[in-house]
HTML snippet that shows the backbone in 3Dmol.js (N, CA, C, O; Angstrom):
<script src="https://3Dmol.org/build/3Dmol-min.js"></script>
<div id="view" style="width:600px;height:400px;position:relative"></div>
<script>
const pdb = `
ATOM      1  N   MET A   1       6.269  -8.639   0.458  1.00  0.00           N
ATOM      2  CA  MET A   1       5.523  -7.960  -0.560  1.00  0.00           C
ATOM      3  C   MET A   1       5.688  -8.753  -1.848  1.00  0.00           C
ATOM      4  O   MET A   1       6.786  -9.182  -2.203  1.00  0.00           O
ATOM      5  N   ILE A   2       4.570  -8.936  -2.537  1.00  0.00           N
ATOM      6  CA  ILE A   2       4.561  -9.595  -3.837  1.00  0.00           C
ATOM      7  C   ILE A   2       4.044  -8.589  -4.855  1.00  0.00           C
ATOM      8  O   ILE A   2       2.996  -7.980  -4.638  1.00  0.00           O
ATOM      9  N   ILE A   3       4.757  -8.403  -5.959  1.00  0.00           N
ATOM     10  CA  ILE A   3       4.357  -7.451  -6.999  1.00  0.00           C
ATOM     11  C   ILE A   3       4.177  -8.208  -8.303  1.00  0.00           C
ATOM     12  O   ILE A   3       4.993  -9.058  -8.657  1.00  0.00           O
ATOM     13  N   SER A   4       3.097  -7.893  -9.017  1.00  0.00           N
ATOM     14  CA  SER A   4       2.855  -8.554 -10.298  1.00  0.00           C
ATOM     15  C   SER A   4       2.186  -7.595 -11.273  1.00  0.00           C
ATOM     16  O   SER A   4       1.452  -6.699 -10.855  1.00  0.00           O
ATOM     17  N   PRO A   5       2.434  -7.775 -12.579  1.00  0.00           N
ATOM     18  CA  PRO A   5       1.768  -6.933 -13.581  1.00  0.00           C
ATOM     19  C   PRO A   5       0.318  -7.367 -13.749  1.00  0.00           C
ATOM     20  O   PRO A   5      -0.069  -8.458 -13.331  1.00  0.00           O
ATOM     21  N   SER A   6      -0.466  -6.510 -14.358  1.00  0.00           N
ATOM     22  CA  SER A   6      -1.848  -6.846 -14.677  1.00  0.00           C
ATOM     23  C   SER A   6      -1.869  -7.971 -15.699  1.00  0.00           C
ATOM     24  O   SER A   6      -0.938  -8.115 -16.492  1.00  0.00           O
ATOM     25  N   SER A   7      -2.922  -8.763 -15.681  1.00  0.00           N
ATOM     26  CA  SER A   7      -3.053  -9.840 -16.661  1.00  0.00           C
ATOM     27  C   SER A   7      -3.534  -9.318 -18.015  1.00  0.00           C
ATOM     28  O   SER A   7      -3.496 -10.046 -19.007  1.00  0.00           O
ATOM     29  N   ARG A   8      -3.987  -8.061 -18.061  1.00  0.00           N
ATOM     30  CA  ARG A   8      -4.436  -7.468 -19.322  1.00  0.00           C
ATOM     31  C   ARG A   8      -3.298  -6.650 -19.929  1.00  0.00           C
ATOM     32  O   ARG A   8      -2.704  -5.815 -19.247  1.00  0.00           O
ATOM     33  N   ARG A   9      -2.994  -6.881 -21.187  1.00  0.00           N
ATOM     34  CA  ARG A   9      -1.874  -6.191 -21.848  1.00  0.00           C
ATOM     35  C   ARG A   9      -2.062  -4.684 -21.924  1.00  0.00           C
ATOM     36  O   ARG A   9      -1.084  -3.939 -21.856  1.00  0.00           O
ATOM     37  N   ASP A  10      -3.308  -4.218 -22.064  1.00  0.00           N
ATOM     38  CA  ASP A  10      -3.562  -2.783 -22.207  1.00  0.00           C
ATOM     39  C   ASP A  10      -3.656  -2.057 -20.867  1.00  0.00           C
ATOM     40  O   ASP A  10      -3.853  -0.842 -20.837  1.00  0.00           O
ATOM     41  N   ASP A  11      -3.519  -2.778 -19.772  1.00  0.00           N
ATOM     42  CA  ASP A  11      -3.641  -2.191 -18.437  1.00  0.00           C
ATOM     43  C   ASP A  11      -2.252  -1.850 -17.901  1.00  0.00           C
ATOM     44  O   ASP A  11      -1.381  -2.717 -17.832  1.00  0.00           O
ATOM     45  N   LYS A  12      -2.044  -0.580 -17.520  1.00  0.00           N
ATOM     46  CA  LYS A  12      -0.737  -0.136 -17.017  1.00  0.00           C
ATOM     47  C   LYS A  12      -0.554  -0.426 -15.528  1.00  0.00           C
ATOM     48  O   LYS A  12       0.542  -0.256 -14.994  1.00  0.00           O
ATOM     49  N   ASP A  13      -1.625  -0.863 -14.854  1.00  0.00           N
ATOM     50  CA  ASP A  13      -1.548  -1.065 -13.408  1.00  0.00           C
ATOM     51  C   ASP A  13      -0.716  -2.294 -13.043  1.00  0.00           C
ATOM     52  O   ASP A  13      -0.690  -3.294 -13.759  1.00  0.00           O
ATOM     53  N   MET A  14      -0.046  -2.179 -11.914  1.00  0.00           N
ATOM     54  CA  MET A  14       0.673  -3.293 -11.307  1.00  0.00           C
ATOM     55  C   MET A  14      -0.072  -3.635 -10.025  1.00  0.00           C
ATOM     56  O   MET A  14      -0.770  -2.793  -9.461  1.00  0.00           O
ATOM     57  N   GLY A  15       0.079  -4.873  -9.569  1.00  0.00           N
ATOM     58  CA  GLY A  15      -0.568  -5.286  -8.331  1.00  0.00           C
ATOM     59  C   GLY A  15       0.467  -5.577  -7.265  1.00  0.00           C
ATOM     60  O   GLY A  15       1.582  -6.002  -7.568  1.00  0.00           O
ATOM     61  N   ALA A  16       0.095  -5.349  -6.021  1.00  0.00           N
ATOM     62  CA  ALA A  16       0.980  -5.666  -4.904  1.00  0.00           C
ATOM     63  C   ALA A  16       0.150  -6.271  -3.781  1.00  0.00           C
ATOM     64  O   ALA A  16      -0.994  -5.881  -3.550  1.00  0.00           O
ATOM     65  N   TYR A  17       0.749  -7.226  -3.095  1.00  0.00           N
ATOM     66  CA  TYR A  17       0.130  -7.869  -1.943  1.00  0.00           C
ATOM     67  C   TYR A  17       1.095  -7.684  -0.779  1.00  0.00           C
ATOM     68  O   TYR A  17       2.260  -8.073  -0.859  1.00  0.00           O
ATOM     69  N   ILE A  18       0.603  -7.088   0.300  1.00  0.00           N
ATOM     70  CA  ILE A  18       1.462  -6.737   1.434  1.00  0.00           C
ATOM     71  C   ILE A  18       0.826  -7.270   2.707  1.00  0.00           C
ATOM     72  O   ILE A  18      -0.382  -7.131   2.902  1.00  0.00           O
ATOM     73  N   ARG A  19       1.619  -7.873   3.569  1.00  0.00           N
ATOM     74  CA  ARG A  19       1.157  -8.315   4.886  1.00  0.00           C
ATOM     75  C   ARG A  19       1.951  -7.527   5.916  1.00  0.00           C
ATOM     76  O   ARG A  19       3.173  -7.415   5.819  1.00  0.00           O
ATOM     77  N   PHE A  20       1.237  -6.973   6.917  1.00  0.00           N
ATOM     78  CA  PHE A  20       1.956  -6.227   7.941  1.00  0.00           C
ATOM     79  C   PHE A  20       1.358  -6.456   9.317  1.00  0.00           C
ATOM     80  O   PHE A  20       0.205  -6.862   9.455  1.00  0.00           O
ATOM     81  N   LYS A  21       2.173  -6.184  10.336  1.00  0.00           N
ATOM     82  CA  LYS A  21       1.756  -6.300  11.727  1.00  0.00           C
ATOM     83  C   LYS A  21       1.574  -4.899  12.283  1.00  0.00           C
ATOM     84  O   LYS A  21       2.473  -4.063  12.186  1.00  0.00           O
ATOM     85  N   LEU A  22       0.418  -4.646  12.860  1.00  0.00           N
ATOM     86  CA  LEU A  22       0.110  -3.363  13.478  1.00  0.00           C
ATOM     87  C   LEU A  22       0.279  -3.519  14.987  1.00  0.00           C
ATOM     88  O   LEU A  22      -0.339  -4.395  15.593  1.00  0.00           O
ATOM     89  N   THR A  23       1.107  -2.682  15.593  1.00  0.00           N
ATOM     90  CA  THR A  23       1.299  -2.697  17.042  1.00  0.00           C
ATOM     91  C   THR A  23       0.435  -1.621  17.666  1.00  0.00           C
ATOM     92  O   THR A  23       0.505  -0.453  17.283  1.00  0.00           O
ATOM     93  N   ILE A  24      -0.378  -2.019  18.628  1.00  0.00           N
ATOM     94  CA  ILE A  24      -1.251  -1.086  19.340  1.00  0.00           C
ATOM     95  C   ILE A  24      -0.781  -1.056  20.788  1.00  0.00           C
ATOM     96  O   ILE A  24      -0.870  -2.058  21.499  1.00  0.00           O
ATOM     97  N   ARG A  25      -0.284   0.094  21.219  1.00  0.00           N
ATOM     98  CA  ARG A  25       0.258   0.217  22.569  1.00  0.00           C
ATOM     99  C   ARG A  25      -0.714   0.983  23.453  1.00  0.00           C
ATOM    100  O   ARG A  25      -1.156   2.079  23.110  1.00  0.00           O
ATOM    101  N   ASN A  26      -1.037   0.391  24.591  1.00  0.00           N
ATOM    102  CA  ASN A  26      -1.840   1.058  25.605  1.00  0.00           C
ATOM    103  C   ASN A  26      -0.889   1.959  26.387  1.00  0.00           C
ATOM    104  O   ASN A  26      -0.037   1.463  27.125  1.00  0.00           O
ATOM    105  N   VAL A  27      -1.023   3.269  26.236  1.00  0.00           N
ATOM    106  CA  VAL A  27      -0.072   4.186  26.869  1.00  0.00           C
ATOM    107  C   VAL A  27      -0.202   4.188  28.385  1.00  0.00           C
ATOM    108  O   VAL A  27       0.757   4.519  29.081  1.00  0.00           O
ATOM    109  N   ALA A  28      -1.356   3.830  28.905  1.00  0.00           N
ATOM    110  CA  ALA A  28      -1.538   3.797  30.360  1.00  0.00           C
ATOM    111  C   ALA A  28      -0.793   2.623  30.982  1.00  0.00           C
ATOM    112  O   ALA A  28      -0.191   2.768  32.046  1.00  0.00           O
ATOM    113  N   THR A  29      -0.825   1.458  30.332  1.00  0.00           N
ATOM    114  CA  THR A  29      -0.209   0.260  30.901  1.00  0.00           C
ATOM    115  C   THR A  29       1.117  -0.106  30.244  1.00  0.00           C
ATOM    116  O   THR A  29       1.898  -0.872  30.808  1.00  0.00           O
ATOM    117  N   GLY A  30       1.376   0.434  29.060  1.00  0.00           N
ATOM    118  CA  GLY A  30       2.578   0.079  28.318  1.00  0.00           C
ATOM    119  C   GLY A  30       2.475  -1.271  27.626  1.00  0.00           C
ATOM    120  O   GLY A  30       3.443  -1.735  27.023  1.00  0.00           O
ATOM    121  N   GLN A  31       1.310  -1.904  27.708  1.00  0.00           N
ATOM    122  CA  GLN A  31       1.115  -3.217  27.094  1.00  0.00           C
ATOM    123  C   GLN A  31       0.871  -3.077  25.591  1.00  0.00           C
ATOM    124  O   GLN A  31       0.146  -2.190  25.142  1.00  0.00           O
ATOM    125  N   ASP A  32       1.496  -3.976  24.826  1.00  0.00           N
ATOM    126  CA  ASP A  32       1.323  -3.993  23.375  1.00  0.00           C
ATOM    127  C   ASP A  32       0.343  -5.082  22.972  1.00  0.00           C
ATOM    128  O   ASP A  32       0.321  -6.168  23.550  1.00  0.00           O
ATOM    129  N   ASP A  33      -0.460  -4.771  21.977  1.00  0.00           N
ATOM    130  CA  ASP A  33      -1.338  -5.748  21.348  1.00  0.00           C
ATOM    131  C   ASP A  33      -1.021  -5.708  19.854  1.00  0.00           C
ATOM    132  O   ASP A  33      -0.577  -4.681  19.341  1.00  0.00           O
ATOM    133  N   TYR A  34      -1.243  -6.809  19.166  1.00  0.00           N
ATOM    134  CA  TYR A  34      -0.858  -6.897  17.761  1.00  0.00           C
ATOM    135  C   TYR A  34      -2.039  -7.328  16.902  1.00  0.00           C
ATOM    136  O   TYR A  34      -2.859  -8.151  17.308  1.00  0.00           O
ATOM    137  N   GLU A  35      -2.105  -6.757  15.710  1.00  0.00           N
ATOM    138  CA  GLU A  35      -3.061  -7.169  14.692  1.00  0.00           C
ATOM    139  C   GLU A  35      -2.277  -7.415  13.411  1.00  0.00           C
ATOM    140  O   GLU A  35      -1.277  -6.748  13.143  1.00  0.00           O
ATOM    141  N   TYR A  36      -2.738  -8.372  12.630  1.00  0.00           N
ATOM    142  CA  TYR A  36      -2.101  -8.683  11.351  1.00  0.00           C
ATOM    143  C   TYR A  36      -3.076  -8.350  10.231  1.00  0.00           C
ATOM    144  O   TYR A  36      -4.255  -8.698  10.291  1.00  0.00           O
ATOM    145  N   TRP A  37      -2.566  -7.669   9.206  1.00  0.00           N
ATOM    146  CA  TRP A  37      -3.393  -7.186   8.103  1.00  0.00           C
ATOM    147  C   TRP A  37      -2.795  -7.604   6.772  1.00  0.00           C
ATOM    148  O   TRP A  37      -1.579  -7.740   6.635  1.00  0.00           O
ATOM    149  N   ASN A  38      -3.678  -7.809   5.786  1.00  0.00           N
ATOM    150  CA  ASN A  38      -3.293  -8.068   4.396  1.00  0.00           C
ATOM    151  C   ASN A  38      -3.830  -6.928   3.545  1.00  0.00           C
ATOM    152  O   ASN A  38      -4.985  -6.527   3.685  1.00  0.00           O
ATOM    153  N   VAL A  39      -2.993  -6.416   2.670  1.00  0.00           N
ATOM    154  CA  VAL A  39      -3.388  -5.327   1.771  1.00  0.00           C
ATOM    155  C   VAL A  39      -3.184  -5.791   0.332  1.00  0.00           C
ATOM    156  O   VAL A  39      -2.141  -6.344  -0.016  1.00  0.00           O
ATOM    157  N   ARG A  40      -4.192  -5.558  -0.488  1.00  0.00           N
ATOM    158  CA  ARG A  40      -4.082  -5.750  -1.931  1.00  0.00           C
ATOM    159  C   ARG A  40      -4.269  -4.383  -2.561  1.00  0.00           C
ATOM    160  O   ARG A  40      -5.262  -3.701  -2.308  1.00  0.00           O
ATOM    161  N   LEU A  41      -3.312  -3.989  -3.380  1.00  0.00           N
ATOM    162  CA  LEU A  41      -3.458  -2.696  -4.040  1.00  0.00           C
ATOM    163  C   LEU A  41      -2.992  -2.783  -5.478  1.00  0.00           C
ATOM    164  O   LEU A  41      -2.186  -3.639  -5.844  1.00  0.00           O
ATOM    165  N   THR A  42      -3.518  -1.877  -6.281  1.00  0.00           N
ATOM    166  CA  THR A  42      -3.022  -1.710  -7.640  1.00  0.00           C
ATOM    167  C   THR A  42      -2.470  -0.300  -7.744  1.00  0.00           C
ATOM    168  O   THR A  42      -2.963   0.630  -7.105  1.00  0.00           O
ATOM    169  N   TYR A  43      -1.448  -0.165  -8.555  1.00  0.00           N
ATOM    170  CA  TYR A  43      -0.785   1.130  -8.690  1.00  0.00           C
ATOM    171  C   TYR A  43      -0.211   1.247 -10.088  1.00  0.00           C
ATOM    172  O   TYR A  43      -0.143   0.275 -10.839  1.00  0.00           O
ATOM    173  N   ARG A  44       0.193   2.442 -10.410  1.00  0.00           N
ATOM    174  CA  ARG A  44       0.906   2.692 -11.664  1.00  0.00           C
ATOM    175  C   ARG A  44       1.885   3.833 -11.449  1.00  0.00           C
ATOM    176  O   ARG A  44       1.744   4.629 -10.521  1.00  0.00           O
ATOM    177  N   ILE A  45       2.864   3.895 -12.310  1.00  0.00           N
ATOM    178  CA  ILE A  45       3.819   4.993 -12.328  1.00  0.00           C
ATOM    179  C   ILE A  45       3.381   5.923 -13.456  1.00  0.00           C
ATOM    180  O   ILE A  45       3.243   5.486 -14.599  1.00  0.00           O
ATOM    181  N   GLU A  46       3.162   7.198 -13.145  1.00  0.00           N
ATOM    182  CA  GLU A  46       2.655   8.174 -14.121  1.00  0.00           C
ATOM    183  C   GLU A  46       3.680   9.297 -14.319  1.00  0.00           C
ATOM    184  O   GLU A  46       3.515  10.372 -13.743  1.00  0.00           O
ATOM    185  N   PRO A  47       4.737   9.078 -15.120  1.00  0.00           N
ATOM    186  CA  PRO A  47       5.790  10.089 -15.264  1.00  0.00           C
ATOM    187  C   PRO A  47       5.320  11.396 -15.893  1.00  0.00           C
ATOM    188  O   PRO A  47       5.971  12.425 -15.709  1.00  0.00           O
ATOM    189  N   GLN A  48       4.207  11.387 -16.633  1.00  0.00           N
ATOM    190  CA  GLN A  48       3.740  12.605 -17.298  1.00  0.00           C
ATOM    191  C   GLN A  48       2.847  13.474 -16.409  1.00  0.00           C
ATOM    192  O   GLN A  48       2.493  14.583 -16.809  1.00  0.00           O
ATOM    193  N   VAL A  49       2.476  13.005 -15.223  1.00  0.00           N
ATOM    194  CA  VAL A  49       1.589  13.763 -14.335  1.00  0.00           C
ATOM    195  C   VAL A  49       2.296  15.021 -13.835  1.00  0.00           C
ATOM    196  O   VAL A  49       3.440  14.960 -13.385  1.00  0.00           O
ATOM    197  N   GLU A  50       1.611  16.156 -13.915  1.00  0.00           N
ATOM    198  CA  GLU A  50       2.149  17.420 -13.397  1.00  0.00           C
ATOM    199  C   GLU A  50       1.997  17.449 -11.876  1.00  0.00           C
ATOM    200  O   GLU A  50       0.958  17.065 -11.340  1.00  0.00           O
ATOM    201  N   MET A  51       3.046  17.909 -11.189  1.00  0.00           N
ATOM    202  CA  MET A  51       3.029  17.992  -9.727  1.00  0.00           C
ATOM    203  C   MET A  51       3.719  19.261  -9.279  1.00  0.00           C
ATOM    204  O   MET A  51       4.607  19.781  -9.954  1.00  0.00           O
ATOM    205  N   ALA A  52       3.291  19.751  -8.123  1.00  0.00           N
ATOM    206  CA  ALA A  52       3.997  20.862  -7.490  1.00  0.00           C
ATOM    207  C   ALA A  52       5.365  20.357  -7.035  1.00  0.00           C
ATOM    208  O   ALA A  52       5.543  19.158  -6.820  1.00  0.00           O
ATOM    209  N   SER A  53       6.319  21.255  -6.888  1.00  0.00           N
ATOM    210  CA  SER A  53       7.685  20.830  -6.554  1.00  0.00           C
ATOM    211  C   SER A  53       7.740  20.086  -5.220  1.00  0.00           C
ATOM    212  O   SER A  53       8.501  19.127  -5.087  1.00  0.00           O
ATOM    213  N   GLY A  54       6.956  20.504  -4.239  1.00  0.00           N
ATOM    214  CA  GLY A  54       6.933  19.801  -2.954  1.00  0.00           C
ATOM    215  C   GLY A  54       6.422  18.379  -3.091  1.00  0.00           C
ATOM    216  O   GLY A  54       6.929  17.465  -2.441  1.00  0.00           O
ATOM    217  N   ASP A  55       5.410  18.190  -3.945  1.00  0.00           N
ATOM    218  CA  ASP A  55       4.886  16.849  -4.187  1.00  0.00           C
ATOM    219  C   ASP A  55       5.906  15.983  -4.912  1.00  0.00           C
ATOM    220  O   ASP A  55       6.013  14.789  -4.634  1.00  0.00           O
ATOM    221  N   ARG A  56       6.654  16.572  -5.837  1.00  0.00           N
ATOM    222  CA  ARG A  56       7.693  15.813  -6.554  1.00  0.00           C
ATOM    223  C   ARG A  56       8.773  15.338  -5.592  1.00  0.00           C
ATOM    224  O   ARG A  56       9.314  14.246  -5.766  1.00  0.00           O
ATOM    225  N   ASN A  57       9.095  16.140  -4.579  1.00  0.00           N
ATOM    226  CA  ASN A  57      10.091  15.723  -3.592  1.00  0.00           C
ATOM    227  C   ASN A  57       9.593  14.525  -2.785  1.00  0.00           C
ATOM    228  O   ASN A  57      10.381  13.644  -2.442  1.00  0.00           O
ATOM    229  N   ASN A  58       8.297  14.483  -2.479  1.00  0.00           N
ATOM    230  CA  ASN A  58       7.720  13.382  -1.709  1.00  0.00           C
ATOM    231  C   ASN A  58       7.452  12.145  -2.557  1.00  0.00           C
ATOM    232  O   ASN A  58       7.442  11.030  -2.035  1.00  0.00           O
ATOM    233  N   ASN A  59       7.235  12.323  -3.855  1.00  0.00           N
ATOM    234  CA  ASN A  59       6.854  11.223  -4.736  1.00  0.00           C
ATOM    235  C   ASN A  59       7.571  11.362  -6.087  1.00  0.00           C
ATOM    236  O   ASN A  59       6.918  11.599  -7.103  1.00  0.00           O
ATOM    237  N   PRO A  60       8.902  11.220  -6.113  1.00  0.00           N
ATOM    238  CA  PRO A  60       9.645  11.475  -7.350  1.00  0.00           C
ATOM    239  C   PRO A  60       9.321  10.497  -8.480  1.00  0.00           C
ATOM    240  O   PRO A  60       9.505  10.840  -9.647  1.00  0.00           O
ATOM    241  N   LEU A  61       8.845   9.293  -8.168  1.00  0.00           N
ATOM    242  CA  LEU A  61       8.496   8.327  -9.215  1.00  0.00           C
ATOM    243  C   LEU A  61       7.088   8.542  -9.756  1.00  0.00           C
ATOM    244  O   LEU A  61       6.686   7.905 -10.730  1.00  0.00           O
ATOM    245  N   LYS A  62       6.336   9.449  -9.118  1.00  0.00           N
ATOM    246  CA  LYS A  62       4.935   9.710  -9.490  1.00  0.00           C
ATOM    247  C   LYS A  62       4.107   8.430  -9.387  1.00  0.00           C
ATOM    248  O   LYS A  62       3.381   8.055 -10.307  1.00  0.00           O
ATOM    249  N   PHE A  63       4.244   7.783  -8.246  1.00  0.00           N
ATOM    250  CA  PHE A  63       3.548   6.557  -7.872  1.00  0.00           C
ATOM    251  C   PHE A  63       2.099   6.905  -7.544  1.00  0.00           C
ATOM    252  O   PHE A  63       1.850   7.758  -6.693  1.00  0.00           O
ATOM    253  N   VAL A  64       1.134   6.254  -8.211  1.00  0.00           N
ATOM    254  CA  VAL A  64      -0.290   6.535  -8.018  1.00  0.00           C
ATOM    255  C   VAL A  64      -0.999   5.230  -7.666  1.00  0.00           C
ATOM    256  O   VAL A  64      -0.970   4.278  -8.445  1.00  0.00           O
ATOM    257  N   VAL A  65      -1.636   5.181  -6.495  1.00  0.00           N
ATOM    258  CA  VAL A  65      -2.431   4.017  -6.104  1.00  0.00           C
ATOM    259  C   VAL A  65      -3.797   4.142  -6.763  1.00  0.00           C
ATOM    260  O   VAL A  65      -4.464   5.168  -6.631  1.00  0.00           O
ATOM    261  N   THR A  66      -4.216   3.089  -7.478  1.00  0.00           N
ATOM    262  CA  THR A  66      -5.503   3.123  -8.179  1.00  0.00           C
ATOM    263  C   THR A  66      -6.584   2.324  -7.459  1.00  0.00           C
ATOM    264  O   THR A  66      -7.768   2.544  -7.711  1.00  0.00           O
ATOM    265  N   SER A  67      -6.214   1.405  -6.574  1.00  0.00           N
ATOM    266  CA  SER A  67      -7.189   0.723  -5.715  1.00  0.00           C
ATOM    267  C   SER A  67      -6.465   0.171  -4.497  1.00  0.00           C
ATOM    268  O   SER A  67      -5.265  -0.098  -4.537  1.00  0.00           O
ATOM    269  N   TYR A  68      -7.224   0.005  -3.400  1.00  0.00           N
ATOM    270  CA  TYR A  68      -6.630  -0.397  -2.131  1.00  0.00           C
ATOM    271  C   TYR A  68      -7.692  -1.136  -1.322  1.00  0.00           C
ATOM    272  O   TYR A  68      -8.792  -0.620  -1.122  1.00  0.00           O
ATOM    273  N   VAL A  69      -7.365  -2.343  -0.856  1.00  0.00           N
ATOM    274  CA  VAL A  69      -8.261  -3.101   0.013  1.00  0.00           C
ATOM    275  C   VAL A  69      -7.429  -3.645   1.164  1.00  0.00           C
ATOM    276  O   VAL A  69      -6.374  -4.241   0.949  1.00  0.00           O
ATOM    277  N   ARG A  70      -7.910  -3.436   2.395  1.00  0.00           N
ATOM    278  CA  ARG A  70      -7.208  -3.920   3.582  1.00  0.00           C
ATOM    279  C   ARG A  70      -8.130  -4.871   4.333  1.00  0.00           C
ATOM    280  O   ARG A  70      -9.278  -4.533   4.621  1.00  0.00           O
ATOM    281  N   ASP A  71      -7.624  -6.066   4.652  1.00  0.00           N
ATOM    282  CA  ASP A  71      -8.396  -7.074   5.374  1.00  0.00           C
ATOM    283  C   ASP A  71      -7.628  -7.501   6.612  1.00  0.00           C
ATOM    284  O   ASP A  71      -6.436  -7.801   6.544  1.00  0.00           O
ATOM    285  N   LYS A  72      -8.324  -7.525   7.751  1.00  0.00           N
ATOM    286  CA  LYS A  72      -7.711  -7.978   8.999  1.00  0.00           C
ATOM    287  C   LYS A  72      -7.693  -9.500   9.016  1.00  0.00           C
ATOM    288  O   LYS A  72      -8.687 -10.146   8.684  1.00  0.00           O
ATOM    289  N   GLU A  73      -6.545 -10.072   9.408  1.00  0.00           N
ATOM    290  CA  GLU A  73      -6.465 -11.519   9.553  1.00  0.00           C
ATOM    291  C   GLU A  73      -7.234 -11.926  10.800  1.00  0.00           C
ATOM    292  O   GLU A  73      -7.167 -11.260  11.833  1.00  0.00           O
ATOM    293  N   VAL A  74      -7.955 -13.012  10.691  1.00  0.00           N
ATOM    294  CA  VAL A  74      -8.734 -13.523  11.815  1.00  0.00           C
ATOM    295  C   VAL A  74      -8.095 -14.823  12.272  1.00  0.00           C
ATOM    296  O   VAL A  74      -7.872 -15.734  11.475  1.00  0.00           O
ATOM    297  N   LYS A  75      -7.801 -14.899  13.569  1.00  0.00           N
ATOM    298  CA  LYS A  75      -7.225 -16.131  14.106  1.00  0.00           C
ATOM    299  C   LYS A  75      -8.326 -17.173  14.234  1.00  0.00           C
ATOM    300  O   LYS A  75      -9.422 -16.881  14.713  1.00  0.00           O
ATOM    301  N   GLY A  76      -8.021 -18.394  13.798  1.00  0.00           N
ATOM    302  CA  GLY A  76      -9.021 -19.462  13.817  1.00  0.00           C
ATOM    303  C   GLY A  76      -9.000 -20.287  15.061  1.00  0.00           C
ATOM    304  O   GLY A  76      -9.793 -21.218  15.199  1.00  0.00           O
TER     305      GLY A  76
END
`;
const viewer = $3Dmol.createViewer("view");
viewer.addModel(pdb, "pdb");
viewer.setStyle({}, {cartoon: {color: "spectrum"}});
viewer.zoomTo();
viewer.render();
</script>
């Protein structure tokens, strides 16, 4: 994972780049297949946001995703 601040000073969003492997298991055969994905997202921490107590337990930092793009890697 790579995390970087926005290039604009007035922008509170941070950027993250994540690569992950998705395992797809065929339950009939037990065979695994794999896909590789790249995700680019922007997020911010919003400490002033009001939340229900259950939501605060799940997201104590008040992490908010503001954009999300997922691209499948293609083998050449």
